[in-house]
C-alpha positions in Angstrom: -10.6 4.5 14.7 -11.2 2.3 17.8 -8.8 -0.5 18.4 -8.9 -3.8 20.2 -5.7 -5.3 21.4 -5.7 -9.1 21.1 -4.4 -11.5 23.6 -1.5 -13.7 22.7 -3.9 -16.6 22.1 -6.2 -14.5 19.9 -3.2 -13.4 17.9 -2.1 -17.0 17.3 -5.6 -17.9 16.1 -5.6 -15.0 13.5 -2.0 -15.6 12.4 -2.7 -19.3 12.0 -5.4 -18.9 9.4 -6.0 -17.4 6.0 -9.8 -17.5 6.2 -12.3 -15.3 8.1 -12.6 -15.7 11.9 -15.8 -15.2 13.8 -15.6 -12.7 16.6 -18.1 -13.4 19.4 -19.1 -11.6 22.6 -19.0 -13.4 26.0 -22.5 -14.7 25.4 -21.6 -16.3 22.1 -23.3 -13.8 19.8 -21.5 -13.0 16.6 -20.2 -9.5 16.5 -18.0 -9.5 13.4 -15.9 -11.5 11.0 -12.2 -10.7 10.8 -10.3 -11.4 7.7 -6.5 -11.5 8.0 -4.7 -9.0 5.8 -2.9 -10.2 2.7 0.8 -10.2 3.6 1.6 -7.8 0.8 -1.0 -5.4 1.9 0.1 -5.5 5.5 3.7 -4.8 4.3 2.5 -1.9 2.2 0.5 -0.4 5.1 3.6 -0.6 7.4 5.7 1.1 4.7 3.2 3.9 4.3 3.1 4.5 8.0 6.9 4.5 8.2 7.0 7.1 5.4 4.4 9.3 7.0 6.3 9.3 10.2 9.6 10.1 8.5 11.0 13.6 7.7 11.8 12.5 4.1 10.6 15.0 1.5 7.3 14.1 -0.2 6.4 14.4 -3.8 3.3 16.5 -4.4 0.3 14.7 -6.0 0.3 17.2 -8.8 3.8 16.3 -9.7 3.1 12.6 -9.6 0.0 13.1 -11.8 2.0 15.2 -14.3 4.7 12.5 -14.5 2.1 9.8 -15.1 0.4 11.9 -17.9 3.8 12.5 -19.5 4.7 8.8 -19.4 1.3 7.9 -20.9 1.8 10.4 -23.7 5.2 8.9 -24.5 3.8 5.4 -24.3 1.1 6.2 -26.8 3.6 7.7 -29.3 6.2 5.0 -29.1 7.1 1.6 -27.8 7.6 1.6 -24.0 9.4 -1.2 -22.3 10.4 -1.3 -18.6 13.9 0.0 -19.1 12.7 2.9 -21.1 10.0 3.8 -18.6 12.5 3.6 -15.7 14.9 5.9 -17.6 12.2 8.4 -18.3 11.1 8.3 -14.7 14.7 8.9 -13.6 15.0 11.9 -15.9 11.6 13.3 -14.8 12.7 13.1 -11.1 16.0 14.8 -12.0 14.0 17.7 -13.5 15.0 17.0 -17.1 12.6 17.9 -19.9 11.4 14.7 -21.7 
């Protein structure tokens, strides 16, 4: 993906607003509109990049999907509150049969 590195002044303009910013060429023609990232989304992106760059073990998608299916089956059979869900997730991660 191409990147454009902003100047300090351009960075201040973007950081100082929560609304879209017009991006123009030297002749004043509109090229694009930039919308600042939601702070939570920006934090999530940084965390994802950090995890991808780390050597921490990853959980395969199939395993995550199996855990979600199991949690949904249990939720449909019985009441599920946050504490119970977290306990079940802990047990699944530990390899226990639930």
